[in-house]
N, C-alpha and C positions, 0 to 999 in steps of 0.2 A: 642670473637665472630668475625667471618669473616664479611667483608662488605656485605651489602645486595645484593642479585642478582636482578637486575633491568630489567624488561621487558617493552619495549615501544610498542605503537600501531604499529609501523613499523615492529618491531620484530615479533609480533603476526601475522600480515598480511602475512609476508614472510613465516612464519612457516605453516600457513594454505594453502598457495599456493603450497609449496613443503617442506615436512618434511625432505627429504634427504639432503637438503642443510645445515641442522643443525647437520648433522652427521660429525663432524670435523675430525673424525678418518678414514672416508672413503677414499679409494685410490684416487678417482677423485678429492677430495678436498685438496690434498697435494700440497705444493709448489705453491699455488695460489698467485697472486699479485693483489693489489687493482686496480680497474678499474675507470678511471676518468669519472665522471658524467657530463652531459651537463647542460645547464642553467635550473634552476628550476622556470618556470613561475608560476606554481601552488602555490609555497611557496610565491613568490613575490606578487601575487594577494591576497592571504590570509592576508599577513602582511599589504597590502595597505587597505584592507577592515577593518582592526583593527582601522585605522585612521578614516574611514568613520563612523564607529559605536562607536567611542569614546564617552562614556556617557557625558563627560563635554561639548561636542559640538553638542549633538543630537538635541537640541532646537534652534541651530543657523540657520540662513538663509542659504539655499543650495548654494547661489551664493558666500558665504564666505567659506563654508567648502569644496566644490568640488575642488577649486584650491589647498587647503592643501592636499587633497587626492591624487591629481595628483603629487604633490611634493613627497608624500610618495612613489608613484610608482617609480619615478625617483631614489629615494634613494635605494629602494629595488632591482632595476635592475642596480645598479651601477656596471660598468665593463661588462655589457651585453647590450649595446645600441641597438643591432640588434633586441631585443625583445620589445623595447619600443613602436614601432608603433602598434604591436599586443596588448600589454597591454593597450594602450590608447583606442583602439577600443572596447576592452572588458569592460573597465570602462564606456565608453560613453553609451554602451548598458545597462549596469547595472544601471547607473544613471536614465535612462528612465524607467526601468522595476521595480526596487525595491520599490520605494515609494508607489506604489499601493498595495503592499503585506506586507510591514513591519508594521503590526498592533501590535506593541510591543514597549517597551522602553529598550534600552541596560542597563545592570547592570555592567558587567565586560567584557573586551575584552582580549582574549588570557590568561585566568587564568590557572595555572598549578594545577595538582592534583598528589597525591602520596599516594597509599593505599596498604595495605597488600592483597595478593591474598589468598582467603580462601582455606583451606585444603578440598578437595572433601570428604575425609573420616570423617572429623570432621569440618563442616562449621563454627563453632564458634571459631575455632583456625586458625591462619595463616599458610600458607604452608612454609616449610623450605626445604633447600637442604640437601643432604646427609651429608654435612659438618656442618650443623646447621645454615646456613645463611638464613635470612628471604627472601622470594620471594615477590617482590613489583612490582606493575604496576604503571608506571609513564608516564604522558603525559600532554597535554593541550588541551583545547577546544577553538574553534574560538570565540564563543560569548555566554554569559549567558544573557538571556532577560526575561522580565516579561510582561505579557499581561494585558488587562484591568480588568481581573478577578483575578489578583494577582497570576496567575499560572506561574511557572518558566519553561523556555524552553532552551534547548541547541541547538544552531544553528551551523551547519557545512557547510562551503563553499566548493564546489566541482567544479573543472575545468575538463570538459569532452571534449575529442576529438571525433569529429564525432557527430552522433545522440545521443540524451539523452537516458539514461537507462530507462527500463520499470518502471512504478510506484512501482510495487511489489519489484523490486530489490533495488530501492532507499529507500523504507520503511524498508527493511531488512538490512540496512547498519550496519554491525556488529561493526565497529569502533565507530559509533555514539551511538549505543545502549549500548556498553560497557562503553563509556564515561559517559552516564547518570548514570549507576550503580556506576562507580567510584566516580563521583561528589557527589552522595548522601552519599557514605561512607566517603568521605573526608570532606564534609560539613554537619555534622549530623544535622538532623532536617529539612533539605530542601528536598522537593519532586519534581522531575522533571516530568513535564507533558508529557505523551506519546501521541500517535496518534492512534485512532481507525481505523480499516480496516475491511470492511464488505465483506462477501462472501455469495453468495446465491446458494443453490442447492436443489434438491429434497431429500426426505427421502432415505437413503442409496445411495445417489449420483444420483438417477434417475431423469432425466429431460424430461420425456415423460409421457403421460397419454392417456386414451381413454375417449371419451365423446359421448353422443348421441345428435342429433340435437334437440334443444329446451328444453333440460333437464340440470339441474344444476349438476355439478360434483365437488367433493371436492378433492383438490390436496394438499398433505402435502408439505410445503416449509420450509426448514431449513436455518436460518440466523445465520452465525457464525462470531464472532469478532476475527479476526486473528491478530489484532493490539496489542499495548502495553498500551492502555488506554481504559476505559469503553466507550461504545457507548450508547448514551442516546437519548431519544425521537426519536425513529426510525419510520419514516413514510413509509408506504407501498403503492405502486401504481402499475398499470399494464396497458398494451395496448394489443389490440387484433384486429382481423378483424372487419370490419364495422358490426354493429348490435349485436355484442357479448357483454356480461356483465362480468366484473371481480370485485369481492369484496373480502374483507379479514376479517378473524376472528382470532384474534382481528385486528382492523384497524391500530394500532400502538403498538410498544413495548417500554416499559419505559426504560429498561436498559439491556445491555448485557456486562458482564465482559470480560476482555481479555481471549482468549482461551476458551470461553464458547459459547453456542449456544442456540437459542430458536426456537421452531417450531410453525408456524402459518398455517392456512388453507386458501388456495386460492379457492374461489368459482367461477368456470368458467361455463358460460352458453352460448353455441353456439346459433346462431339464428336458429329458427325452419325451416328456408329455406336453411340451410347449406347443401352443397353437400358432400357426403362421400369422405374422403381424409384426408391428413395431413395439419395442419395449425400451424402457429408459434404465440405464445403469449410471451410477455416480462413482466417479473416481476422485479420491482425495489424496492430498500430500500435506504433511505437517512437519515443521522443523523448529523446535524450541520456541513455541509461542506463535509462530507464523504458520498459517494454513491456507489452503486453497482447494477448491473443488470444481468439477466440471461434469455436466451430464453428457453421456454418449448415447446416441440412438442406435439400437441394435435391431435390425430387421431379420426376423427368424423365418426360415423356410423349413418345411417338414422334411424328414429324412427320405432319401430316394427308396429305401427299403420299404417304407410305408406305401410309396407310390407303386412299387412293383407288386406288393401284397394286394393293393387295391385292384390293380389290373387283373391279377390272378383270380381274385374273388369274382370280379365281373365276368371273366372268361368262364369260370366254373358255372356261374349262374346261367349264362347263355347256353352252355352245353346242356345243362339240366332242362332248360326250357325247350330247346330244340328236340331233345330226346323225348320229352313229354308230348310235344306236338306230334312227333313221328309215331309214337306208340298209341296215343289215344285219339289222334286225329282221324284214324281209319274207321273208328267205330261210329 
């Protein structure tokens, strides 16, 4: 049996960026020479944070552990002293930011995994090459942690240049999601906690409706969980122009599984003095730290009773005018 064909997270990422670079027989890829890479600050910071989150020192006083972390940075950037000032500034910011968010305890730092890639045609079997070699996915995670509810999390440290990526892009981190899958295969019996993500829309994607002044209108609202973990105890709320009323049926949703949705009804009542026109209402959903909101456009028409009253007033005015002409016009 030939040695296994090993795929790393970096290999997969480069393949997803450009498949042609893996066509080694292509003419543009012939006679290529290795390109020298520059300093890897990202790798140095991740190795340094492995010292910061080392389980054996997690309960130590920060005044003791932080100097050790800085020493780890110096070792990680050995031979690259020009990056040390930047690395120190990053660490100083991290020391001030992380304690308020680290609501977990480290279990393992930088553990490795090595799993068989399943065959798409037969998922219960491993994928093999044409020569019969097993195809394996091998890598490591930055941190395995456990929270107060005994749920396990995989933490990935990312160094970003410029502005931070949108939340949707961060949540859809393919490498991190694949690492969760790989670790569950490598460490059988352990389940990695995912993250719910809520999305709000109208039925069939519509986010507009019509309503009459002073009358209740029912608006179908679809809440979708596009995350990787169930969303539970979802509370609904809304805001609208002054004098309006918004209620929901039901008022909350117990649970939405990943890639599933639930429909609720938003009961919107414009004030009876609302002028005809377009208005904006906001509908929100929140579930244990995860929240989403969407604006709905409500086009208000005045009540038909006001129209009838208006016609009546005009009719009375006409009668009065005709009567006046008839009476005084002869003089």
